[in-house]
PALUM-752101 format. One record per residue (C-alpha): x, y, z; residue in three letters. Coordinates in pm, whole numbers, plus 50000, padded with zeros to 5 digits. Layout:
XYZala...
***
This chain:
067947737453884met071327753553817glu072757764953484pro074207737153277leu077437755453208ser078877790553203pro078437791452822gly074727781752829tyr072567798153096asn068827788953081pro068097812453371his069337842053166leu067247830652867leu064167828153089leu064717863353220arg064947876452863val061697858452776tyr059927872453084val061067907552983tyr059547901052641tyr056177888252772arg055937917253022thr056637942052742leu054137923752516leu051297925752773gly051977962452845ala052177970852472thr048877953552390leu047187970952684leu048578004752575phe047477999352212met044007988952326phe043438019452548tyr045078042452295gly042828028152019glu045868024351796leu044327993551627ala040537996951687pro039547972051415asn041977945151535val042497944851913leu039337935152103gly037127938851796asp034787909951889asp034857912652270asn036497944352411pro035767935152774glu037467901252742leu040487917052571phe040777944252836lys040627921753141tyr042827895052981thr045557920152889ser045447935653239ile045657901853412ala048417890053175tyr050517921353240thr050147918053620leu051097881153611ile054157889353402asn055267916553647leu054887892153938ala056907865853751thr059597891853677leu059867901054048leu060097864254141met063017858953902leu064817889454046trp064737873754392arg066077839954287thr069167832054081arg068347796253987ile066167782353711leu062657772153832pro061547736053814ala060107721453494gln056557722353634lys056867759453708thr058247766653359leu055437746553202phe052857766353404ala054407799653296ile054237789452930leu050657776952971leu049697811353106val051177826952790asp049327802252570leu045987808352746ala046407846452744ala047357848052372ile044427825452273asn041947846352476leu043297878752323leu043127862851977met039557850652039his038487885352159ala039987900951846ser038387879651575gly040337847051573gly043387835151384val042867858951092val043877889551300asn047537878051328gly047757875451709leu048007837651676gly051577841451550tyr052567852551903leu052157816352008thr055197807951793leu057407827252036val055947807852330ala056497774652150val060127784452073ala060677793652439ala059197760152542gly061567741552308ala064507759852470ile063487757852836leu061567724852857leu063197690852834arg062687663652573gly059117653352496gln057627679552729val058507706652474ala056787686952195ile053787681352422phe053547718852482phe053667725252106ala050857699852060ala048737717852323ile049347751152146ala048387735751810cys045207719151948ile044157751352123thr044617772151807leu042757747551582ile039967743251843ser039367780951850glu039227781751469ser036797752051452met034587768751712tyr034387799551495arg033817778551182phe030847759451325phe029247785851546tyr030257819251397leu030287809451027thr033977816050976leu035307808650629ser037287776650557ser040367797750477asn040717804650849ala040917767050917leu043687763950660phe045577792650825ser045187776151168ala046427742751033ala049407759350866ser050217777651186leu049987744651380gly052437727751142ile054757757651180leu054587753351560met055857717651539phe058617727651298leu059747755151534ile059567731851837ala061727705051670phe064177730451523thr064747749851845phe064987717952049gln067697704851812tyr069597737751821leu069357739452201thr070727704252231arg073657713752005lys074327745352206ile074297725952535val076717699752397ile079027726952261ser078867745652593ala079787714152785lys082707707252550glu083877743152585ala083607740652964gln085577707952966ala088257723452744gln088407754152970ala088777732053277gln091507711853104gln093297743853002ala093037757253357ala094347724053492his097287724453249leu098007760653336gln097967752753707gln100147722053646leu102637742653443ala102717768953719gln103397742353983leu106167726953771ile107647761453713leu107667768954085glu109177735154169arg111997738253918met115467741954061arg116427762453753thr115357798753779gly113087812353504ile112777849553423leu110927867453142val111727904053062phe109697926252832asn111007954852619glu110517979152910gln112857958053125asn110017947253354his110017911953492ile106767896453369glu107417861853512leu109777848653778ala109637815653964asn110707811354326gln114097796654236ser114967827354027ala113927850954307leu116047831454556ser119107829154334leu118917866254248leu118187876754609ala114847892954517leu112637876454780asn112587907754995asp111597931254712his107917940054750thr107847965554467glu105937953054164arg106597950153881pro110217941153937leu112657958853706lys115897947853551leu117687977353712glu117207960454050gln119747934153939ile122787954353821pro124947923553761ala122297908653531leu121337941653365ser124737945053198lys124557909653056arg121037915652917val122167948052749ala125107929852587glu122857902052466trp120317926452319arg123117944152131asn124087911451968gly127127905252187lys127387872452366gln128517877952728pro132147868052776gln131257848353085ser127787834653162pro128667834153532val127417863653740val128137870854106lys125077879854313ile125487895354656asp122717879154861asn124687879455183gly126657849055069leu128067862254738thr126867833054526asp127687826854163glu124917820253913ile125037809253550arg122697826653305ile121507818252954asn119257838652725phe116617829152468ala114277851752266pro110507849252302leu109537868051987gln105897868951887thr103957891751655glu103417917751927ser106417916052161asn110107907752196arg110307892952543asp113517876852669ile113627843552849leu116457840353102val117527807453261phe119227811753598val121167782453746glu123167778254064asp126767776153947asn127607754954251arg125527725954119ala127247727853780ile130667731153942ala129767701854165gln129207679153865gln132547689153715ala134187684754054gln132757649754088gln134267639653753leu137607654653851lys137597638254192leu136657604554048ala139837603253839ser141927620854104leu140667597054370gly141867566554180arg145277582654130leu145717593954491thr144517560354625ala147177541754430ser149877566754536ile148767564554901ala149067526754894his152557529154745glu153667554355011ile152127534455295arg154427504355255asn157797522855282pro156297545355550leu155437514755755gly158967501955713ala160437535455828ile158147536356131ser158957500256222his162707506556186ala162587537356406ser160717517956675gln163357490556667leu166137516456697leu164337531856992gly164427498957178glu168247497457157ser170017506757482glu173187518657302glu171527549157139ile172347581957316pro169547603357460ala170017631557207his169567606756919glu166367593057074lys164977628157028arg165537624056656leu163687590856664leu160737608056834asp160647633456551ile160697605156294ile157827587156470asn155757619156502ala156087627156132his155377591056039cys152077593856228lys151297626756057arg151987612755708val149937581755796asn147017604355898gln147287622355566ile147207588955385ile144147578255586glu142337610455490asn143267606555123val142027570555123leu138857581855296gln138237606755014leu138857580654746ser136557555054916arg133807580154986arg130427565754904arg127847583854691thr125747608554887ser122177598254963gln120507630555077pro117167628955255arg115077652155468gln116597657955812val114667674656094asn117467692656280leu115247698456583glu115357660756642ile118667651356477trp120927677356643leu120387666357008pro121117630356905asp124357641256739phe125507661157045val124767632057277arg126647607257054glu129587631057004tyr129997637057377lys129937599857448ser132787594257200ser135097618657384lys136887609257703ser137537645057813asp134897667757961ser133677690557682ile130967717057663asp128787715357350ile125607735757351gln122887735257086tyr119677754057013lys117057755256739cys115707789856656leu112347775856542glu110287744056521arg110747718656240lys114007730156085val114117706555786ile116837704155521gly118317678855277gln121587661155368phe123007626355398asp122757620555779pro126017600755795gly127967626755601gln126407655155802leu127607637256115his131117636055969gln131077673355876val129907684656220leu132387661256393ser135287677056202asn134067712456276leu133497704656644cys136987689356670asp138477721256522asn136357743856740gly137227725457061leu140937724756974arg141087762456910tyr138777772657198ser140927757657474asn144147778057429pro142187810557394thr139617809157676thr140687778957877gly137227764657810lys136477736557569val133207749957429arg131337748657095val127787760757023thr125577746056747leu122727768256622ile120067755756376ala117437776556197gly115927785855860thr117257813955643asp114327837855583ser115657848755244gln116707815555091met114127794555281gln116847768755353arg117887752755682ala121277762055824phe123647751556102ile126147775456266asp129147760256447val130417787656683val133617784156887asp135577806057127glu138787806056921gly140717836156788pro139347832356438gly141077835356104leu142887863955933ser142087876555583glu145147858855446gly144087825755596gln140527828555460leu141767827055099lys143177791955150his140767779555418leu139187750855223phe142217741755012glu143547706255057pro146687702055275phe146457737855401tyr146827739455781thr147897764456047thr149197736756277glu152307715856248asn150397684656350thr147417689456119gly146887672055785ser145057701355619gly142277678855486leu139587682955753gly137927714655618leu138517703355260tyr136587671255332ile133807691655495cys133517713455185lys133487683454952glu130777665955155leu128647697655160cys128927702054783glu128047665454730ala124777672454918asn124037705254731gln124847724755047ala127607750055102phe129857760355388ile131667793055455his133397810755741tyr132047842455903lys132047862256226arg129017863956454thr127607896956583lys129627891456900glu132827886756694gly133077849456752lys134407825056496ser131627806656307cys131297781256027phe127927785255849his126447754755672ile123397760555454gln121607728155369leu119787721255042ala116127731155024his113927703955174ala111657702354864glu113587717354574arg116847697454601ala117517671254338ile
***
């Protein structure tokens, strides 16, 4: 039988009782041999008292050793037998010392109380009845055969009534303690469950949560905060505010009563991200902790960008439609002029220029209309290990020329969040750019796609590497701006569309150089589980 609950442990109570009975037997034996109470202990029958106290002490020592070897509560039959041994030993010692008048009978009250605690239900009352019958029987024996006075019978009866009172009282109190212990255990389990639930919610939150104490130690930080602040690689604990210089200055300003001029902080995590921070006090009676909310500024900027693009899209779509009609008329007129045999050859060159620029403007209009008609992103989990080969195969089949596109996954199950159709559009644009710039430089039309998982951010990424000459510092500043192009035939919207589609899927794209110095566009997809 196991303990009912951590708050109520019958096994521990039994051990305490066995310590008591062992000490009781040894004390009575010592007092008997030391003749400390010669007129009380063993006054009627010294031999019976001596052998009973010796046997009782040895039995108690054996019981104590048995409880040391086992950590569970014995069965009810075993507990009942242990208590019966106590009852028999106390009655024999009382009988050998002159009966109930010597006071040893009151030791049975302790045994009855222990029975009410350890035994269940009616068994405890039955044990109290046995103790009462045994005590009264010994007194009646003395009254009829040893001419004991009637006062002894009254004392025995009073002691018997007291036994039942103790049995009922302790049984009631034990039942209350068990119920209270079960309620406390249920409340503790509920509190532990709520704490675990709160911890899981905290870890799953996209918003970073930090708590600083007065010593500038980070007492709490969820995974999003560690990722946004580039602290995943820090093994030193506890983390200190000084490890985040950009945030340390803002916290100092806030503590001095100055609101930071800008809640946006740049964090250099290899990608130089921007985060938005907000502070809140956590003042209690004993501390002045600071709660810091850390948010990815890209997600906030994305929401503002969506509102701006929604209104801008309607405006540009209407303008594009208005331009398309006269542009079609110009293109049609130039084609008709080109069919005339009276136009000189040098003027036909001018018509070719008109037609070429009409096509370019038409391409720009198509891209603008594509932006305005763009459907809402529907991100879902994409396993790049499976998806990337399918994309390469489909992309190759759509090109008439012989092209070389290689791909590799750095690990198994590279999973990120992205709308598959929009990811296809982004990679198609990047591959088109890479193939166009690789050919004049190396004479080979080659692009390499590399997929993996960023160890710091725990997010899937795709690198699009080409053999082109790359971009200068001046070009990087305007790389993703609309209508910016380094070619006369380009529309300047390809990379802008790629950036917009990435932001719509909570991903980001930037340009970098590989270790070999090759040109590379790095796309980091949203986290497979934490993306909203």
